[in-house]
Structure formats: structure tokens, C-alpha cells
N, C-alpha and C positions, 0 to 999 in steps of 0.2 A: 503494500499500499504503498505509496507518494506519499511525502511529506505538503500539508501545506503550505502557502506560501506565512503565513503567522506562524509554522513549527519552523522552519525555515532560520527563519529571523531570528526568535530566541535562540535554535541552535550557533548562530551566527556570535549574537551577541555573547554566549559560556564561549566558545573558544576567544571571542578580541578580550573576554575579561571584562563586558564593564555593569561592572555590577549593579550599578545604580542606575545604568539605560533601563533591566530589566527587571527591576521592581519596580520599575511605570509605564512600558509600554503600553501598558493598557492604559493608563492614564495620558502618555503623549497619543497613540492612537484618538482616542474618543475625543480631543482638543482639536484635533489636525482638523479630523471632520467636525465638531460642531461650528466649529471656526470658518472652516475654510480656508485650510494656512497650505499658504504655494510649499513649493519644496522644499525650497531658503531657507521657510519661518518653520515648519517642520525640523527641518535639520538642526535649527538656532535652537531649539528648544528640549530637543534630544540632548545634543550633546550641554549643556545651560545643567540638565537635571546630573552627567554624569560630572560636570566640576564641581558640582556642589556636594555628593555622595561622594568626592574623593576628597573635597578641603575637611569633610563631616568625619570621614574614616580619618586622615592624618593628627588632624585634633587627638583624636577619641585615644592614636596610636601616641602621642605628643601627652597624655594626662595619662596613660597608662603610665608608661615606662617613665613617670617623673616621681614612680615612687613614694605617691602619697597616701595617709595613712588612711583619707578616707574620704569623700571626694565633697566637700562641704564649703560654700561658694560665698560673697559677701551679699545677696540678698537670704541667705537664712543666718547669720551674723542676726542678735538683736541687741541694738544698738540703743535700745530706751533702757538695758540692764545694767547697761555699762555707759553711762553719762561723760565719763571723764576720758572717753575718745570721742573723737571730732572726726565726725563722718565722715566730714568732705576731706579732710587730709589721708584719708582710709580710700575711700574709692577714689583720687587722687593716682594713688601708688598702683593699684587695677587698669592705670589708663601706660604704665611701667617707662614711665621718665624717668624714674632712678636708674634704668638697668641701660639706657639710653645715656646716663650722663654717670654711668660705671659706679652708683652712689652708694650705700649700704640701708639698711632696714631693722632698728633692735627694735624686739617688743622685751619690757621688763613691767615684770608683776609678779602677785604671786602666787601658786597655782591653782589655774578654776577659772580660773576669769578671760580667758579666749585670746592665751597671745598664738598659738596654736592655730586655730581655729583660722584665723587672719593670716596667717603665715601661708597655709595649707590652700586659702582662698585666692589669695595673691599671687604665689606660687601656678594656684590653677586654669588661672588667669592671661599667665604667662606664658602657658604650656598652650592655648585655647589658641596664642597669638603665633604659633610655633615659635614661641623664643622656647632654645634651653633648657631646662628646668629639673633638676630634682632636688629630693628631699628626705634628710638625713636625720640620726635622733646624734648626736654629738658622741651619746657611748658605743654609738653600734660605726660611727666615723671615727674616732678612737681606738676601738680595734681593728675596724680594717687595713687604716694606717698601719699598725704595729704587725697585721700575719703580714704587711706587703715588702714592711720592713724586714721579718725575716726570712721572710723566702725570697727578698732581693730584688724585686718589683715596684720597689717602692717610686720610685722615679716615674715607672708607667700609668701605678696607679694616682697618684699628682699627675700630671698628665690628664685624661679621664676627670679628672675633677673639677679641672681648672679649663674642662673643653665648654661645662654649663658655663651663660651666660651670668643667668641667676638661680644660687646654691643657697638650700632654706637648709641651716644647725640649729636642730631643735633641742631642744633643753640641756640648755651651760648650764653650768652650777646644782643640776639635779646630784652627778654625783663628780666627788675629786677625781681631780687628772694629777698622776705623779709630775714632778717636773720633767724625765726625758718624755717622755708623751707629749710633754705641754710644746716641747722645743716641734715634734712634730705637727701641732696644730697650727703653733708658729711658722710652719712652714705655708703650710695650706694658707693662711691670711696673708702672707708676707708673699705670697706668690699670684694672691688675685687682686691684692691691691692696685689702684688706680687702673687692675681692666678690664676687673669682670664684678656681678653685682654680688651681693652676700644675706638674707635674708636667717638673723640670727635672736632667737623667743630665748631668756634668762628671768632665772627669779631672784637671782641675786646681783643687788647695786656696785658699777661699778668699782665703789671703794673699797671692794673685797673680792674682785674676784684673784686675787693674787691666792688667798685662801684657797682658790677652787683650780688654781694651776700651779700651783706649790711652790712658786717659787716668783721673787714681785718685779724682777727685771723683766721675768717673758710677758707675767700677763699684761706689765705696762708695755712693753712694745706689742702685742696684740691689742692694746688698744688702741692703740696709737693709730694703726693699718685701720684700725676699726670705725672709730669716731673723725678722722679725717673728712669724709663726706660720704654723713652720714646720719639719717631722721632718727633720733630714741622717742617710739612711742613707748610714754610708762602709765601704766594702767592701772588703776587702783577701783578698788573695791570687791564683791560679791561675790565668791564659787558657784559658775553656771551650772556643775556638780552639785551645791548643794542642794541649788534654785530648782536641778529637777527631780531635787529628793521630796522637798517637800510637793509640788505640785502636783507627783503622784500621791504624795500620800494623803494628799487635798486641801492641808493646812494653808 
């Protein structure tokens, strides 16, 4: 039994791997017939669908490889619960001006106030705009650098991390870092200085970073490079986790 023209078109689209067109072929055919589109107009509609599909796929891929702990966007953030945060400033970050200027962002505040949510949301916006972005917790980053050093591939790991236009390092200060590991962290920050943007979250005031990194000299050198071109967002307020707890209890 010979194939219909419709089936032949579908086979050709599958061979060409035009998934966006395959998903919308019935709608495209219907639009062409209903609006009596010319051959060229039909081609434009068909290729528009394919371009849109590929753009969406690329965005999804960028977000997926970003290593984000969850998919939370700025629209999901309750700015009313944290009035200390300048909403306009945060949305300006999402426009990625700081990335173009190779600036850093530091979110500082106690546990649960939304630092990771904001950092992740800005990172997702960057990924959606096809900006190479990677999220990693500070403890995991240190472990990766230590392992790479032991395996004589520290330089390669540093190069990989430095390729990201936006690197997000979460939870600085939650676990202490010894002086030797602090030197590895410093090397990374130093290589990114004035070349790439880094977003950091911390629960520790800058004056106490020497306790985090176990060496005042290294801590000061790290801060010097991070803060030189940086936006510091200090968040004061209640924990979202406590808020969610009371809401679940109906209190």
C-alpha cells in the first residue's frame, strides 16, 4: 500500500529531524488552508515553528546543564515577605547587565531568607538567555578542586569552571574551609577576577570571613577580588522555611 502525501511528509520531517515541525504539522496545514497562504508564506510559518522549537530546546538544555538545585524563577519569589530586598534591583540583575560588565553579586543573610532562591532565579534567567551558567555549593566546589588536585588535573578543572560566564557558588560559610583548600578557592576567584561574573551566597559577614577560610590573608585577598566590582544584597527578615511551616499548620 502506497503512502499518502501526508505520511510521506512526516517521514521526510523525521529523516530531517525537524521535531518542531512534526509537532505542529497539523496546525500548520490547517493554517495554510484556512488563510489560503501562498507556498512561500507556508514555508515561513513552517520554519518559524522549527526555529522556535530549537530555541526552546536550547534554552532547556542550558538550564539542565546549569546544575540548579530546583527550577525557581523570580516570579515565584515573595518579595512582600522580605521587604528588605529591593525588587527593582533584583529584576535589573535578571537583565544580565552585571554579566556584561563582569561584575559579581553577593547575597548575604541568615539561613532561609531566600538567598539561594534569588541566586538560582538569576542563574536560570542567564541560562534562558543562552549565557553559560553553572550552580554549585561551596562545599562541593572545594571537594571537586581537592579531587582534581590529587589527580593532577586541577588546571583543567579550573579552565572548565572559568568558561562559565556566570558561576554561582552557594552557601559560603556554612562549613569551615582549611587554609590549604582556601588557596584553591582563591585561585578560582583570582582567575575569574574582572573576566567573568560570580554570584555568591553567604550567611557570614565579610568581617568574619577569615574564620571561614582559616587564614586572614587569603580571606582578605578573596574579598578584595570579589568586592572590587560587586553588588552586595543584604537580606534581613524571617526564614521562608519557618513561614511555610506555620502556613502548613494554619497558624
